[in-house]
C-alpha positions in Angstrom: -0.3 -10.5 30.5 0.5 -9.4 34.1 -0.7 -5.8 33.9 -3.5 -4.4 31.8 -6.5 -2.1 31.7 -10.1 -3.0 32.3 -12.5 -1.5 29.8 -16.3 -1.6 30.0 -18.6 -1.3 27.0 -22.1 -2.6 26.9 -23.4 -0.6 23.9 -25.4 -3.2 21.9 -25.3 -1.1 18.8 -21.5 -1.1 18.6 -19.6 -3.9 16.8 -17.2 -6.0 18.9 -14.2 -4.9 16.9 -15.0 -1.2 17.4 -15.2 -1.8 21.1 -11.8 -3.3 21.1 -10.4 -0.4 19.0 -11.9 2.1 21.4 -10.3 0.4 24.4 -6.9 0.1 22.5 -7.0 3.8 21.5 -7.6 4.9 25.1 -4.9 2.5 26.3 -2.4 4.1 23.8 -3.3 7.6 24.9 -3.1 6.8 28.6 0.0 4.5 28.7 1.9 5.5 25.5 2.1 1.9 24.3 0.2 -0.1 21.8 -1.7 -3.1 23.4 -1.5 -6.5 21.6 -3.8 -8.7 23.6 -7.4 -8.5 24.9 -9.2 -10.9 27.1 -13.0 -11.2 27.0 -15.6 -13.5 28.4 -16.4 -16.4 26.1 -20.0 -15.3 25.7 -18.7 -12.1 24.0 -17.7 -14.2 21.0 -21.1 -15.9 20.8 -23.2 -12.7 20.4 -24.2 -11.0 17.1 -23.1 -9.2 15.1 -20.8 -11.5 13.2 -17.9 -9.0 13.1 -15.7 -10.3 15.9 -12.2 -9.7 14.6 -10.4 -6.6 15.6 -9.2 -4.4 12.8 -5.7 -4.2 14.2 -3.1 -6.7 15.4 -4.7 -7.2 18.8 -5.0 -10.9 19.8 -8.4 -11.7 21.3 -8.5 -14.5 23.9 -11.3 -15.7 26.1 -11.4 -16.3 29.8 -14.2 -16.7 32.3 -12.3 -14.5 34.7 -13.4 -11.4 32.7 -17.1 -10.5 33.1 -19.3 -10.0 30.0 -19.0 -6.5 28.4 -15.6 -6.1 29.9 -12.3 -6.0 28.0 -9.0 -6.7 29.8 -6.5 -5.1 27.4 -2.7 -4.8 27.6 0.6 -6.0 26.4 1.5 -9.7 26.4 4.9 -10.2 27.8 5.7 -13.0 25.4 4.9 -11.0 22.3 7.1 -8.0 21.3 5.0 -4.9 21.2 5.0 -3.4 17.7 4.2 0.1 18.7 5.1 2.5 21.5 
């Protein structure tokens, strides 16, 4: 992914998958395209609750380049976007 949107969400009461869905929804509204990849800090996948899988077709990847509670979301150039 070369271009994406940085989303911040540190609400401890919100499930990880809901946070990604919120970011994806905003991305769709703002850019008119459906994101298909989201980068998060590795520690984000080690925190409770256990629900870590997004409810959509967004691939979640980890990288230390993204700070905790941040979501780098966008469209992966190697994967054909399924929605516009």
